N, C-alpha and C positions, 0 to 999 in steps of 0.2 A: 893940620895934617894934609899931606898931598892926596889928590884925588886919583881914584882908579875906576875905570869903566871896564867891566867884563862883558864884552859884546859877542853874542852868539849869532852866527849866520847859518841858517839851515840850507838844505839843498836847493830849495826854491829861490833863495836869495841870490845864489850864484847862477841860476838858470840852467837851461839845457847846454851841456858841454861848456859851461862857464861863460855863457853869453853876457851875463850881467856882472862879471867880476869887477869891471871898472866902476860900476855903481857902488860896489862894496868899498873899493879904494877911496872913493869920494866921501863915503860915510866915515871911514876910519880917519881920514884927514880932518873931518869936522870934530870927531870925538876926541882926537888927541890935542886939540887946541887948548883944552883946559884940564887935561888929565892924562895919566898913563893909561894904556889900553892893553888888555889881554883879549885877543880874538879867539873864539872857539868855532871850529868849522865842522859841519857835517859832511858826509860823502856827497859828491856832486850828483846831478841828474844827467841822464842821457836818454837817447831813443834806442830801444832794443826791440826787435821784431815789430816795429811800427808803433810801439807804446812808450810813453814817458815812464822812466823807471829810475829809481835811485841805484847808484852803484852798489849799495849794500844789498839790495834785492838781487841784482845781477850776480854779485859774489855768492850769495846763498844758492841761487839757481845753479851756478857752476859747481858749487860744493856738492849739491845733490847728484850732479852728473858723475863727479869723482867717486862719490859713495857707491854709485851703481856700477863703477868699473870703467867709465868712459872718461878719457883724458879731456878736460875742458880746454877750450881755446882761449888762452890768456890775452890774445890780441883784442878780444871783445872788450876787455877792460882798458887796454892800452889806448884805443882810439880816442876816447873822451879826453884823456890827459894830453895827448898830442895836440888836440885842438886848444886846450887851455894853455899849452906851452907857447902858443902864438902871442900871449899877453906878457911873456917874459922877455926882457930886453936881450939883445945879442950878447952883452957882457956876462949874463948869468945863464944863458940858454944851455950851453954845453954842460955846465955843472948841474942844472936842473934835470936835464935829460938823463944823466947818470943816476940821479936819485930815483927817477921813474923806473929805470931798468933794474936798479938794486931792489926796490921795494916790490916790484912785480915778480922778481925772481924769488923773493921770500914767500910771496903768495903762491907761486907755482910749487915751491917746495911743500907748502902746507897741503895743496891739492894732491901732490904725489903721495904724501903720507896718508891722506884720506883714502886714496885709491888702494894703497897697500892694506890698510886696516879695514876697508869697506865701511868706514864710519867717519862722517863729517860732524864732529862734535867736540865739546870741551875746548882745550887749549888750541887744537888744530883749527877749529872753526874760528876762535877768537883771533888767532894769528892771521888767518886769511882775511878776515874782515878789517883788522887793524891796518895792515900794510897795503891793502888794495883801496881803502876808502879814506877814513878820517885823517889818519896820520899823514898819508901821502898828500892829501889835499892841503893840510896845514903847511907842509913844506913848500908846495907850489905857490900858495898864497904869500908865503914869506918872500919868495923870489919875485913875485909880482909887486909886492910892497916895495922891496928894494929897487925894483925897476922904475918905480914911481917916486923915488926920492925919500922914502920913509925909512927912518932909522929903526930897523926891526931885526928880530931873530926868531928862531923856531925852538920850541921845547922838544928836545930829542927824547927818545924813549928811555935812554940810559939815566936821565934825571926826571923821569915821569913823576909828577906830584900826586896823582890820584891813586892812592893805595887802597886796595879793596880786600874783602874776605875771599875765601876759596870757592865760592859759588861761581864757577867760571862763566856760564852763559847768562846768568841773571844776578850779577854781583852786587855787593853792598859796600858803600863808602865807609872807610875807617878813618875818621877825622884825626884821632890821636896819632896813628901811624903816619898819616900824610903830613901832619905838622912837623914830625921829626925829619922829614925829607924835603921840606920846602925851601931850604936855604939856597941851593943852586939856582932854582927858578927865581927866587927873590933877587939874587945877585944879577941874574940875566935881565930882570926887569929894570933894575937900577941903571944898567948900562945902555938901555934902549928906550925908545918911546913906545914901541908896540911889540908884543910877543904874539906868536901864533901857535896854537895847540889844537890837536884833534879832539873832538868830543867822543862820547860813547865808550871810550876805551879806558880800561883800568889796568892795574898791575898788582899782583899779590906781593906780600912781603918777600917771598922767595923769587920774585921776578917773572912769574907766569902771566901771560896775557889774559885779560878778562874783558868781558863786555857787559854793559848794562842792557836792560831790555830796550826794545825799540823806543825811540824818543829820548834815549839816554843822553844825548848831547845837551839837553836842557839841564840835566843833573850835573854834568861836568861844569857848566857855567855856575850853577849854584854852589858846587863844591869849592870852586876857586874863590868865589865870594866869601865862603866860610873861612877858607885858609888865609885870606888877606885882609879881612875886615878890621882886624886890630892894628894893622900896619898902615892901612890907607883908608881914606874916606871913600868907601866902596859902594858902587851901585852896579846892578846887573841890567844889561840892555839886550832884549831880544828883538832883533831886526826882522820884521815880517812884512807881508803884503799889505797889512792894515793893522791899526790899533784895534782895541776891543769895542765891539758894538753889542747891542742888547739881545741879539740872537745870531745864530750862524747865518751869514749872508748867503750861503749856498742853499739854505732852507727858506729864509724869510727875505723878501726883496722890498717890502714896504714898511715905512714908519720906523726904520732902524735908527736908534739913537747912539751917538758916540758916548762911550763910558769913560769918564776922565779919571776915576779912581775906583779901585777895588781893595778890599782887605785881603790879607793872606787867605783867610777862611773862604771868602767869596771866590777867589781865583782858584783855590784848590778844589772846591766843590764844582765849579764850572768845568774844570779840566776833567774831573772824574766822570762827569755826566755828559761828555761829548763835545765841549767847546775846545777848539784848537788854540788855547792860550799858551800854556806851558805844561810840562809834565807835572802832575800834582805831587809826585814823589819828590820833586825838586824842592817844593815848598815844605813838605814834610821834613826833609833833611835840614833845611834852614831852621825850622822851629825846634827840632830835636837837639840842635847844637846851640840853642839859645841866642841866635843871631837876629838882629833887627836891621835890615838894610833895604833901601828902595829897589824895586824891580820895575823896569820900564818896558812896555810893549810899544815899539816904535814902528810907525808906517815908514818903511825905508824910502818909498817914493815921495812921501810928503812928511818929512821928519817933524814938522810942527804938530802933527797928530800923534799924541802920546797917551797911553793909559798908564798911570802910576799905581803900582801895587805896594801897599804898606801893611805892616802888622795890623794896624787899625786904621781904617779910612777916616780922614778928618773932614771929608766932604759929606755932610749930613743933610745938605739942602737939596740934593737932586732927588730923582725918583727912587723910592726905597726898594722897588722891585727892579733890581739891576739887570738880571739876565733871565731869559726863558730858553731852556735848552732841553735836550733829550738824548736817550741812549737806547739803542736797539740791542738785541741778543743778550738779554739778561735772564737770570733765574732766581727763584725765591726758595729758600730752604726754611722749612718749619721744623723745629727741633726743640725738645724739652730744654728748659733754660739751664738746668744743671749740666746737661751734656754739652750745651752750647758754650759754656764757660771753658770746658776742656778743649773743644774744637777751636775756639778763638785764640786760646793760648798757644795751641799747636800751629795755627796759621801764622801767628806772629813770630814764634821762636824757631819752628822747624822749617816752615815753607817760606817765611819772609814775604808773605803775600798780604796785600792790603786793599785789593780792588773790590771792596764790599762795604756796605753800610748796614747798620743795625736799625731795623724798623721798630715801631712800637710793639711791645709784647702783648699777648692775650692769654686768657685763662680758660681752660676747658676741663670739666670734671675735676675741678680743684687742682689742676696741674698747670703750671705756668709754661708757656711756650714762647720761644724767641723766634722772630722772623729775620732772616739774613738775606739781604738783596745782593746777589753777586752780579757785578757789572760785566762779566764775561762768562756766558754760559758754557762756552767751549772749555774753559778751565775746569768748570764743575764736571762736565762730561768726562774729561780726561782723568779726573780725580774722584769720580763718584764713589768708588769702593772706599777710598780713604775718608771721604766726608761722612758716608753712612756708617762707617765703622765706629763712630762716636755714639750713634743711636740708630739701631736697626729699624726703628719705627718712624724715624724722621721721613719727611716727604720733600721731594724736589719738584718744583713746577717750572718747566722750561717755556720757551716761546713767549717771553714777557718783555715789554718795553716800558720805559719810564719817561715822563715829562717832568722836568724839574724847574721850580721857580726859586731864584736865588737872590738873597739880599739880607744883610745883617739887620736892617731897619724895617723889615717887612711887618713887624708887629704894629707899625703905625698905620698900616693899610686896613681900611674897613672891609670886612667880608671878602677878603682876598681868596680864600679857599672856595667859598660858594660861587663866586664870580668865575673863577678859573674852571671849576668843574662844570658850571653851566655852559660855558663856551665850548668845552669839549663835547658835552652832550648835544649841543646845537650842531656840531660838526658830524653828528651821527656815530660817535664812538662810544663804546661801553667802558666805563671806569670799573676796573676790577678791584682796585684797592687805592687807598689814599693815606698818606702819612704826613702830618704837619706837626713839627716840633719847634717851638720858639727858640729853644736853646741851640738848635743846629742851623738856624738861619736858612732853612730850605723847606720847600713843600714838594713832596714826591707823589705823583699820580701814576698808578700802574694801569697799563692797558695791554691788549693783545698785540703782539708784535707780528703783524701781517700786513701785506701790501705797503701802503705809505701811511699807515696809521700814525706813527710817531711824528712824521713831518706835518701831517694835517693838524695834529693836536698842538704842536709848537706854534704853527701859524695862527690857530684859533685863539690860543691864550695870549700870544703876543699882540694880536689885533685889539685885545681888550686892555692891554697895558696902558695905552695913552688915555683911556677913559676912566681908569681907576683913580678915585679921589683918596687923599690921605691927609692926616692931621700933621 
């Protein structure tokens, strides 16, 4: 079976105003030596008002201006692309310039509609984001690939393979509908060495533009892997600033260990609890569709440094405590278990929301209560009436943070919970709750989310990691 690499390049990979796009080209040339390649691109980065910003954030800010009745200056979005245009050869530059003009005109039309409606939402928002960001970047990268002698083509929106439901701004992948529409893209891939496609963007059955939630380009890469895994020997490659290490290097600077392998479960948990590995929903979609394919996290600057993510890690000889991470801005809901069942069912079916974990239950006055840890307390605040509607006596505790220890083989570690909690105590932090379940491959320690408590706790536990003995 022929090989296929689905390679996702985020905004940081291309750099400010595309300063690193030639590094991307070099990586693509390496990847295509032994496989077909589908490249997935996020919106590029730029400098706006003196700050590093994704063009998606800029597009959202301009959309809010339109919503308030002020016509946004579309040239703020044009400037980064004109700089990236310098990487396109003369033979393609005029054609590429027309694409920039055409797509930004579509973006301008979306802003005009937002001004008229005084609402920047739903398909208007999705259209503005699609044609000012990811899709336009995918076209530009196709021209840059062609300029560098790569036989490539771009996936246009009229043959878009990512079909979604009608939740416009936080949409969900429909694998069965997407499979029905994959043939034009499959043919395009047969005719070329590399394809380019924008991430984050979907399309309903009726053709309406949709978007995933932020970080959704990871899901696009996963979805393409799902669609092609039976036709090609498929792997997904996330090109990043570094492969995975044992803690967030922005928090921990000492004794970091390179992690060579993770299981799907370990990677999903790490993503949920604050590690910037990949969107955990991407792994959830792979699992829900019964797919088993390797996911690579590659250090783009040093491609020999790779973390491989598999359904089950086959590397059981390393340290069983893989990652120490943490998450701020959490909330804990305590609710009667019978009511919790109805809430959880509604969150899944109605809200399509999964950014929470179930902690160990407890019993009081012969009534069983469920504790739900929400990983985004802002979501709970926005939906507090909805959440409490399932049990008026339920309680929500805000201002909570969690430190999480992750590893499928942590059961081999002697006294891991006591040692971790001791280190947090030594750091002067008060543990408010602790949840350790062998079946979930994680230990969660809850503390107050104030000052730099979470960062201090992560550093404290990670410093103990190298001393922990295991059988």
